[in-house]
N, C-alpha and C positions, 0 to 999 in steps of 0.2 A: 390775730386770733383766727384759728382755722375753723372750717365748717364743723369739725367734730367737737369743738369746744364751745360753740355758741350756746348761750343760755336761752332756752326756749320755755322755761317755766314761767307761767303767769305770775306777775308780781303780787297780785291780790287774788285770793280765793273768795269768790263772792258768797257771802253768807246771808246778808240782809237782802230783802226783795229788791230794794232800790239798786244795790250793787249788781245783782243778777241781771236786772233790766238793763243797766248800763253796759255790762259785758255783752249781753245778747245784742244790744244795739250796735256795739262796735263790730261784732262778728258779722252781723247782717249787712252792715254798710261795707265792710271789707270784702265780703263775698261778692257783693254786687259790683264793686270796682274790679276785683280780680276777674270776674266773668266778662266784664266789658273790655278791659285793656290788658289783662294778664297779670301774673304775679310780679314778674320782673319790672314791669313799667309802673307799678304802684308804689307810692312812697308812704311812709308813716304820716307825713304831713297831710296827704290827700285823705287818708283814712280818718285823721282827726277832724279835718274840715267837714267831711261828709257825716261824721258822727256828732257834729255840733259841739265839739270840745276843743280845748287847747291841746297842743302837742305834749305839753308837760303832763296834762291830765291823762292823756292816752298812755304815756310811758309809766304812769303809776299802776296801770292795769297790765300792760304787756311790755316786756323789755325790748322787743324788736318785731319785725315783720314775720320772722320765722315762727315765733310763738303764736302769732295770730293764725298763720297757715295751719299749724298743728292743731290748734283749738277747733278750727273749722273742720278739718279732716276728721278729728275725733267725733264731732257731731254727726258727720256723714256716716261714720262707721256705726255709731249707736243707733241711728235711725234705720240703717240698712239691716242691721242684725235683728232688730225688733220686727221689722216687716217680714224678713225671711223666715223667722221662727214661727210667726203667726200663720204664714201661708203653708209652710212645710208640714205643719201639724194637721191641716184641715183638708188636704187634697191627696188624691192618689199620686204615687211617686212620679209617674211619667207626666201627669198633668201639672204637678208641682214644678217640675223642671221648666216646662214651657212658661208658666206664670213667673217663675223666678228670673228667667232670662228677660222676660218683658219688664220686670221690675228693675233689674239692673240697667236695662237700656233706658228706661224713663229717667232713672237717677242721672245717668251720664248726659242725657239730652236736656233735662229740665232743672235739675237741682243747681242753684247758683254756684258757680265756681267748681263744681264737682270734676268735670273733665279737665279743666285748667290745672287744678291742684294735682290730681292723680296722674296726669300725663307726665308730670315732673317728679314722680315718686323716687326715681333712682338718684336724684340730685340731693336728697335730704335724708341723712341717716335715720332721723326720728320717724319720717314718713315710711321708710322701708320697714322699720320695726312695727309700725302700726299696720302696714299692709300685710306683713306676715302674721301678725296677731289676728287680723280679720280673716285671713285665709284659714287659719287653724280653727277659728271659731265656727266658720261655715262648714269646714270639713268634719268637725265633731258632730254637728247637727245632722249632716248628711249620713255620716257613718252610723249614727244611732238609728236613723230611719231605715237605712239599708239592712241593718241587722234585724230590725223588726219585720221588714217585708220579705227578706230572703236570708234566713239565718244560715243556710248552707254555704253561702259565699265564704271562702277562706278569709280569715281575719286580715292577713297581710294584703290580700288583693282588694278587699273591701276598703281598707284605709287608703291604699294607693289611689283607688278610684275616687274616694271622697276628697282627696287633695287635688287630683287632676281635673275633675269636672269643673269646680268653681274657678280654678286658676286658668284653665284653657278658655272657659267662657268669658271670664273677665278680660283676658287679653284680646279676644275677638271683639268684644263689645267696646273696648277702648278705641280700637281701630274704627269700628262702625260709627262711633260718635263723631269722628272727624270727617265723615263722608256726607254727601247730599242725602236728604232723607230717603229718597227712593232706593238708592244704592244701599244705604244703611239697613233699611227694612228687609231688603233681599238677603243681605248678609245675616241678619238676625233669623230669618226664616230658615236659611241653610244651617245655621248653628243649631237650631232646634232639631232639625232632622238628624244631624250628627249626634246630638246628645241622646235623642230617643233611641237611635240605633245602638249606641254604646250601652245604654241602660238595658235594652232588650237582650243584648248579648250577655250582660253581666248577671241578670236575674233569671235567665231561662233555665 
């Protein structure tokens, strides 16, 4: 079976509260293990043990580790999208970019398994699709805000900028997350300067 054909669809869609709690417990324990030892070094048996269930029970919820990785990544995306939309609507655009960069950085540094999972995004087709979907979601939100703030920006340039800003920021922040904290924060500070300068050029 190739990577492209691996089934990563959860075997059970949790409907009842107890099932949802069980799935959330699995994902929480799996994220903690991924964060500690990495995805490749984690086995389904280890996830089952930490989740307090048999391996057979775990397989009733998820067919393989890739399905668990994708479910955790989807949770990351949902939480990030909600946080970004809330902040983007309440702040001035330049201030919002600073806050959003900080928000991304904190996710990379503190959200269990965030940096571990997303650093390997290219190795899993489904994560690549999720990554692109997240990018376009952020870009649409930014494009709408730019249109409101500066409607004279040509539509094609505005959309290009809306794609480029979150993608370039995300790339830098993924690198920053691998560095010692003092170096990482210096990089984040420089990233903010770059983003502010670009926005100033865009909306002048």
